[in-house]
C-alpha positions in Angstrom: 11.4 17.0 6.7 7.7 16.4 7.7 5.3 14.1 8.1 5.5 10.7 5.9 2.3 8.9 5.4 4.6 5.9 6.2 6.0 7.4 9.2 3.0 5.7 11.5 1.2 2.2 10.7 -2.1 2.0 9.8 -4.6 3.1 11.5 -2.3 5.0 13.5 -2.4 9.1 13.1 -5.6 8.7 10.9 -5.6 12.4 11.5 -1.9 14.1 10.3 -2.3 11.0 7.8 -5.7 13.1 6.4 -4.2 15.9 6.4 -1.2 15.1 4.1 -3.0 13.3 1.4 -4.8 16.2 0.8 -2.8 19.1 0.7 -0.9 16.3 -1.5 -4.8 15.8 -2.9 -4.8 19.9 -2.7 -1.5 20.7 -4.4 -2.0 17.9 -7.3 -6.0 19.1 -7.8 -4.8 23.2 -8.3 -1.7 22.2 -11.1 -4.4 20.2 -13.1 -6.7 23.1 -13.1 -4.0 25.8 -13.5 -3.9 23.4 -16.6 -6.8 22.7 -17.4 -7.8 27.1 -16.8 -4.7 28.0 -19.5 -4.7 25.4 -22.4 -8.3 24.0 -22.3 -11.3 25.8 -20.8 -9.9 29.2 -21.6 -12.0 30.5 -19.0 -12.4 34.5 -18.4 -13.1 36.4 -15.3 -13.1 35.2 -12.0 -16.2 33.1 -11.0 -15.5 31.0 -14.0 -11.8 30.7 -12.8 -12.5 30.0 -9.9 -15.8 27.2 -10.5 -13.1 25.8 -12.6 -10.6 25.8 -9.8 -13.1 24.4 -8.0 -14.7 21.3 -10.2 -11.1 20.2 -9.7 -9.5 20.4 -6.9 -12.4 19.3 -4.2 -13.3 16.0 -6.2 -9.5 15.9 -6.1 -9.4 16.4 -1.3 -12.6 14.1 -1.2 -11.2 11.2 -3.1 -8.3 11.7 -1.2 -10.0 12.3 2.2 -12.1 8.8 1.2 -9.3 6.2 0.8 -7.2 8.2 3.5 -10.4 7.6 6.5 -12.0 4.8 4.9 -8.4 3.3 4.7 -7.5 3.8 8.7 -11.6 2.8 9.6 -11.1 -0.7 8.1 -7.7 -1.2 9.4 -9.0 -0.2 13.3 -12.6 -2.0 13.1 -10.8 -4.7 11.3 -7.2 -5.2 13.3 -5.7 -6.2 10.7 -3.4 -4.3 8.3 -3.4 -5.8 5.0 -4.4 -5.4 1.3 -8.0 -5.2 1.8 -8.3 -2.3 4.2 -6.0 -0.2 0.7 -8.9 -1.8 -1.7 -11.7 -1.1 0.3 -10.4 2.7 0.3 -9.9 2.6 -3.8 -12.9 1.8 -3.7 -14.2 4.5 -1.6 -12.0 7.2 -3.5 -13.3 5.2 -7.1 -17.2 5.9 -5.6 -15.7 9.8 -5.3 -14.7 9.6 -8.6 -18.2 7.7 -10.1 -20.3 10.8 -7.9 -17.3 13.4 -9.6 -18.4 12.4 -13.1 -22.0 11.4 -12.0 -21.1 8.1 -13.2 -21.6 4.3 -12.0 -19.8 2.9 -14.7 -16.6 5.6 -14.4 -17.4 5.0 -10.3 -16.6 1.2 -10.9 -14.1 1.0 -13.4 -11.8 4.3 -11.2 -12.8 1.5 -8.3 -11.4 -1.5 -9.9 -8.3 -0.1 -10.8 -6.9 2.7 -8.5 -7.8 -1.0 -6.2 -5.6 -2.9 -8.3 -2.9 0.2 -7.6 -3.6 0.1 -4.4 -2.9 -3.4 -3.4 0.2 -3.2 -5.5 1.5 -0.4 -4.0 0.7 -1.9 -0.5 2.1 -5.2 -1.9 5.5 -3.1 -2.6 5.4 -2.0 0.9 5.0 -5.7 2.1 7.6 -7.0 0.4 10.6 -4.4 0.7 10.4 -3.2 -3.2 10.0 0.0 -5.1 7.6 0.3 -8.0 9.7 3.5 -8.8 13.0 3.0 -7.6 15.1 6.4 -7.3 18.3 4.7 -8.1 18.0 4.0 -12.1 20.9 2.5 -13.3 21.3 5.5 -16.6 21.2 4.1 -19.6 24.6 2.8 -22.2 23.6 4.0 -24.9 20.8 6.9 -26.6 20.1 8.9 -23.5 19.9 12.4 -23.3 24.3 12.1 -21.6 25.1 10.9 -24.7 27.7 13.7 -25.8 29.3 12.1 -22.3 30.4 8.9 -23.9 33.5 8.1 -26.2 31.8 6.9 -29.0 35.4 6.9 -30.7 36.2 3.4 -33.1 39.5 3.4 -32.3 41.8 3.7 -29.1 43.4 7.3 -28.4 47.4 7.8 -28.0 49.2 7.1 -26.0 49.7 10.6 -24.2 53.3 9.4 -24.0 53.6 9.1 -28.1 55.2 11.6 -30.5 55.3 11.8 -33.8 59.2 10.9 -35.3 60.5 14.4 -37.2 62.1 12.4 -40.2 
């Protein structure tokens, strides 16, 4: 596999982490842009479509880059690897969001929300638990795989059972 954000400690390999997060943000921005162009804005022509793609993709990349760079710089300057670094990175990403939306209130709200999410993520890394675990057990009833369950009310007859020939 390739590089992952958590392969190295915070404050190290900043450019690799920056590249990793901006790649994910670029792909996410392109997906959101494609959904917007096809389902909502219905742009006609190359330039309006490219403008809608840029409208979503570049802020996504900017938010990811702001988070990664701020977290890395805060870790290097403070010489501490704690939750405050992630909160500062999230505030920087919220600031980019507010600039994109041209609203101080949106930026402040996004900073608080993203800061909360960043603190929860850092806590999960430090304490060893997962926000969305991979091994969630399947529900016993009411799942998409309900046809695989035995819903009969009585037990099946034993395999050795035969009808009488009276």
